[in-house]
C-alpha positions in Angstrom: 0.0 0.0 0.0 1.3 3.4 -0.9 0.4 6.5 1.0 1.2 9.8 -0.6 2.0 12.6 1.9 -0.6 15.3 2.0 -3.4 13.1 0.7 -6.0 11.5 2.9 -6.6 8.2 1.1 -4.0 5.5 0.6 -3.4 4.4 -3.0 -3.1 0.7 -4.0 -0.8 -0.6 -6.8 -1.2 -3.7 -8.8 1.5 -6.3 -8.1 3.0 -9.1 -10.2 3.9 -12.2 -8.2 6.1 -14.9 -9.8 6.4 -18.1 -7.8 9.4 -20.4 -7.9 7.7 -23.8 -7.4 8.1 -27.0 -9.4 5.5 -25.6 -11.8 5.7 -22.1 -13.3 2.9 -19.9 -12.1 2.2 -16.3 -12.9 -0.1 -14.5 -10.5 -1.6 -11.1 -10.9 -2.9 -9.7 -7.6 -4.7 -6.4 -7.3 -5.9 -5.0 -4.0 -9.3 -3.5 -4.3 -12.8 -4.3 -3.1 -12.8 -7.4 -5.3 -9.3 -9.0 -5.3 -8.3 -10.8 -8.5 -5.8 -13.5 -8.6 -5.0 -15.3 -11.9 -2.6 -18.2 -12.0 -1.5 -19.4 -15.5 0.6 -22.5 -16.2 3.5 -22.8 -18.7 1.5 -25.0 -21.1 -1.4 -22.7 -21.1 0.8 -19.8 -22.0 2.5 -21.8 -24.8 -0.8 -23.0 -26.1 -2.4 -19.6 -26.1 0.6 -17.9 -27.8 0.5 -20.7 -30.5 -3.2 -20.2 -30.9 -2.8 -16.4 -31.3 0.0 -16.8 -33.9 -2.1 -19.4 -35.7 -5.1 -17.1 -35.8 -3.1 -14.1 -37.0 -1.5 -16.3 -39.7 -4.9 -17.5 -40.8 -6.3 -13.9 -41.0 -3.2 -12.9 -43.0 -3.7 -15.8 -45.4 -7.3 -14.9 -46.0 -6.6 -11.3 -46.7 -3.6 -12.2 -49.0 -5.9 -14.6 -51.0 -8.6 -12.0 -51.2 -6.2 -9.3 -52.6 -4.7 -11.8 -55.0 -8.1 -12.9 -56.3 -9.1 -9.2 -56.8 -5.9 -8.6 -58.8 -6.6 -11.6 -61.0 -10.2 -10.4 -61.7 -8.8 -6.9 -62.4 -6.4 -8.3 -65.0 -9.2 -10.4 -66.6 -11.4 -7.3 -66.8 -8.6 -5.2 -68.3 -8.1 -7.8 -71.1 -11.9 -7.9 -71.8 -11.9 -4.1 -71.9 -9.0 -4.0 -74.4 -10.8 -6.6 -76.6 -14.0 -4.5 -76.5 -12.1 -1.3 -77.3 -10.5 -3.0 -80.3 -13.8 -4.2 -81.6 -15.3 -0.8 -81.2 -12.5 0.9 -83.1 -12.9 -1.7 -85.9 -16.6 -0.9 -86.1 -16.0 2.8 -86.0 -13.5 2.4 -88.9 -16.1 0.3 -90.9 -18.8 2.9 -90.3 -16.5 5.7 -91.4 -15.6 3.8 -94.6 -19.2 3.2 -95.4 -20.1 6.8 -94.8 -17.3 8.0 -97.0 -18.4 5.6 -99.9 -22.0 6.9 -99.6 -20.8 10.5 -99.6 -18.7 9.9 -102.7 -21.6 8.2 -104.5 -24.0 11.0 -103.6 -21.6 13.9 -104.3 -22.2 16.3 -107.2 -18.9 15.4 -108.9 -19.7 11.7 -109.1 -23.3 12.3 -110.2 -21.9 14.1 -113.3 -19.5 11.3 -114.2 -20.3 9.0 -117.1 -19.7 5.3 -116.6 -17.0 3.6 -118.8 -18.5 1.6 -121.7 -15.8 -0.8 -122.7 -13.2 -1.0 -120.0 -9.9 -2.6 -121.0 -7.8 -4.2 -118.3 -4.1 -4.5 -118.7 -2.4 -7.8 -117.7 0.9 -7.4 -116.0 3.6 -9.7 -117.4 6.1 -9.2 -114.7 7.6 -6.5 -112.5 6.0 -3.1 -112.7 9.4 -1.4 -112.6 12.1 -2.9 -114.8 15.5 -1.8 -115.9 15.3 -0.1 -119.3 16.8 -2.1 -122.2 19.2 0.0 -124.3 19.6 -0.8 -127.9 22.6 0.8 -129.6 
């Protein structure tokens, strides 16, 4: 019991009592209206520490798996988004090409053109660009 000078009430402090018997005991003793004494054996301490470490490891494993699963789903969705963006660009290109063909057909310049009556197609016999042959 501690008694501070100048104060009317004595103050109590919690004490830790370690016993040196054949078994290891830890006792916590507080002096109050309801005294509390807790004796814990060595095996209980080892078991409870092992249990706490196991629980923390299990929680860590669950969170790690959850984060890894979300990363996998994110990559899968990014690949799907890229595929859809590529398909959209191809459709936009096709639409633009069709619009340009329709605009060409409906323009004033093409409406005044006369279709060719007897088209002649040239057959290529070889390379388009050949070395000239010089005859002296």
